C-alpha positions in Angstrom: -48.3 -24.0 21.3 -49.1 -23.8 17.6 -52.1 -25.7 16.4 -52.6 -27.7 13.3 -54.3 -25.9 10.4 -57.4 -27.3 8.7 -59.1 -25.6 5.7 -62.8 -26.3 5.3 -64.0 -26.9 1.8 -66.0 -23.6 2.0 -62.9 -21.7 2.9 -60.8 -23.3 0.1 -63.6 -22.3 -2.3 -63.7 -18.7 -0.9 -60.0 -18.3 -1.4 -60.1 -19.7 -5.0 -63.0 -17.3 -5.8 -61.1 -14.3 -4.4 -58.0 -15.1 -6.4 -59.9 -15.8 -9.6 -61.7 -12.5 -9.2 -58.4 -10.5 -8.8 -56.7 -12.5 -11.6 -59.5 -11.7 -14.0 -59.9 -8.1 -12.9 -56.2 -7.3 -13.1 -55.3 -9.7 -15.9 -52.4 -10.8 -13.8 -51.7 -13.1 -10.8 -49.4 -10.6 -9.0 -52.0 -9.2 -6.7 -53.4 -12.6 -5.9 -50.0 -13.9 -4.9 -49.5 -10.9 -2.7 -52.9 -11.3 -1.1 -52.2 -15.0 -0.6 -49.0 -14.2 1.2 -50.9 -11.7 3.5 -53.5 -14.4 4.3 -50.7 -16.8 5.0 -48.9 -14.4 7.4 -52.1 -13.7 9.3 -53.0 -17.4 9.5 -49.6 -18.1 11.0 -50.4 -15.5 13.7 -53.8 -17.1 14.3 -52.1 -20.5 14.7 -49.8 -19.1 17.4 -52.3 -16.9 19.1 -55.8 -18.3 18.4 -57.6 -15.8 20.7 -56.3 -12.8 18.7 -59.5 -12.7 16.5 -62.7 -11.1 17.6 -65.3 -13.5 19.1 -68.4 -14.1 17.2 -71.9 -15.2 18.3 -70.9 -18.8 17.7 -68.9 -20.5 20.5 -65.2 -20.9 19.7 -65.5 -19.1 16.4 -63.5 -16.0 15.9 -62.8 -13.5 13.1 -59.6 -11.8 12.1 -59.7 -8.8 9.8 -57.2 -8.8 6.9 -57.6 -5.8 4.7 -61.2 -6.0 3.3 -61.5 -9.7 4.3 -62.5 -11.6 7.4 -60.8 -14.9 8.2 -63.4 -16.8 10.1 -62.0 -19.7 12.1 -63.0 -22.3 14.7 -60.7 -23.0 17.6 -60.4 -26.7 18.6 -58.1 -28.4 21.2 -55.3 -29.2 18.7 -56.4 -27.5 15.5 -57.7 -24.3 14.0 -60.3 -24.8 11.3 -60.6 -22.0 8.7 -64.3 -21.8 8.0 -64.4 -19.0 5.6 -62.6 -16.0 4.0 -65.2 -13.4 3.7 -65.0 -10.3 1.6 -66.6 -7.8 4.1 -67.8 -5.6 1.2 -70.5 -8.2 0.4 -74.0 -8.5 1.8 -73.6 -9.9 5.4 -76.8 -11.9 4.9 -74.9 -14.0 2.3 -72.4 -15.0 5.0 -75.2 -16.4 7.3 -76.0 -19.0 4.6 -72.5 -20.3 4.8 -72.8 -21.6 8.3 
Protein backbone atom coordinates (compact mmCIF):
# COMPACT_ATOMS: atom_id res chain seq x y z
CA UNK A 1 0.00 0.00 0.00
CA UNK A 2 1.34 3.43 -0.93
CA UNK A 3 1.94 5.74 1.97
CA UNK A 4 1.39 9.47 2.32
CA UNK A 5 4.39 11.69 1.57
CA UNK A 6 5.52 14.38 4.01
CA UNK A 7 8.44 16.72 3.34
CA UNK A 8 10.34 18.01 6.36
CA UNK A 9 11.33 21.66 6.31
CA UNK A 10 14.96 20.57 6.18
CA UNK A 11 14.36 18.41 3.09
CA UNK A 12 12.43 21.19 1.36
CA UNK A 13 15.33 23.56 2.01
CA UNK A 14 17.83 20.97 0.75
CA UNK A 15 15.92 20.60 -2.48
CA UNK A 16 15.68 24.36 -2.99
CA UNK A 17 19.42 24.77 -2.36
CA UNK A 18 20.27 21.99 -4.82
CA UNK A 19 18.12 23.50 -7.55
CA UNK A 20 19.41 27.03 -6.92
CA UNK A 21 22.97 25.76 -7.14
CA UNK A 22 22.37 24.12 -10.52
CA UNK A 23 20.34 27.07 -11.82
CA UNK A 24 23.19 29.43 -10.99
CA UNK A 25 25.93 27.12 -12.22
CA UNK A 26 24.25 26.32 -15.53
CA UNK A 27 22.46 29.67 -16.00
CA UNK A 28 19.40 27.59 -16.82
CA UNK A 29 16.64 25.66 -15.04
CA UNK A 30 16.71 22.73 -17.45
CA UNK A 31 18.98 20.48 -15.36
CA UNK A 32 17.10 21.34 -12.15
CA UNK A 33 13.83 20.32 -13.78
CA UNK A 34 15.35 17.02 -14.92
CA UNK A 35 16.82 16.40 -11.47
CA UNK A 36 13.47 17.20 -9.84
CA UNK A 37 11.79 14.65 -12.10
CA UNK A 38 14.39 12.03 -11.15
CA UNK A 39 13.82 12.76 -7.45
CA UNK A 40 10.06 12.51 -7.97
CA UNK A 41 10.34 9.13 -9.72
CA UNK A 42 12.50 7.69 -6.95
CA UNK A 43 10.23 9.05 -4.23
CA UNK A 44 7.26 7.37 -5.91
CA UNK A 45 9.18 4.08 -5.73
CA UNK A 46 9.98 4.72 -2.06
CA UNK A 47 6.28 5.35 -1.37
CA UNK A 48 5.34 2.00 -2.93
CA UNK A 49 8.30 0.04 -1.54
CA UNK A 50 9.51 1.79 1.63
CA UNK A 51 12.05 -0.90 2.52
CA UNK A 52 13.93 -0.39 -0.75
CA UNK A 53 16.38 2.08 0.81
CA UNK A 54 19.43 1.09 2.82
CA UNK A 55 18.90 1.02 6.60
CA UNK A 56 20.76 3.63 8.64
CA UNK A 57 21.86 3.65 12.26
CA UNK A 58 18.59 5.36 13.17
CA UNK A 59 15.55 3.13 13.59
CA UNK A 60 13.07 3.30 10.68
CA UNK A 61 15.29 5.72 8.75
CA UNK A 62 16.52 4.63 5.35
CA UNK A 63 18.54 6.13 2.52
CA UNK A 64 18.03 5.80 -1.21
CA UNK A 65 20.83 6.75 -3.60
CA UNK A 66 19.83 8.91 -6.55
CA UNK A 67 22.83 9.92 -8.66
CA UNK A 68 25.12 11.90 -6.31
CA UNK A 69 22.36 12.40 -3.74
CA UNK A 70 20.89 10.46 -0.85
CA UNK A 71 17.18 10.73 -0.15
CA UNK A 72 16.96 10.12 3.59
CA UNK A 73 13.51 9.18 4.84
CA UNK A 74 11.63 7.96 7.89
CA UNK A 75 9.09 5.17 7.59
CA UNK A 76 5.93 5.60 9.67
CA UNK A 77 2.74 3.52 9.74
CA UNK A 78 0.87 5.57 7.16
CA UNK A 79 3.48 7.99 5.89
CA UNK A 80 6.99 8.46 4.59
CA UNK A 81 8.76 11.57 5.84
CA UNK A 82 11.55 12.88 3.64
CA UNK A 83 14.12 14.09 6.16
CA UNK A 84 16.86 15.29 3.83
CA UNK A 85 18.23 15.23 0.32
CA UNK A 86 21.94 14.98 0.84
CA UNK A 87 24.62 15.67 -1.75
CA UNK A 88 27.00 12.80 -1.01
CA UNK A 89 29.96 14.82 -2.27
CA UNK A 90 29.77 16.97 0.88
CA UNK A 91 31.50 16.42 4.20
CA UNK A 92 29.51 13.67 6.00
CA UNK A 93 30.03 15.45 9.33
CA UNK A 94 27.75 18.20 8.05
CA UNK A 95 24.92 15.68 7.67
CA UNK A 96 25.17 14.68 11.34
CA UNK A 97 24.24 18.23 12.34
CA UNK A 98 20.96 17.95 10.41
CA UNK A 99 19.49 15.28 12.71
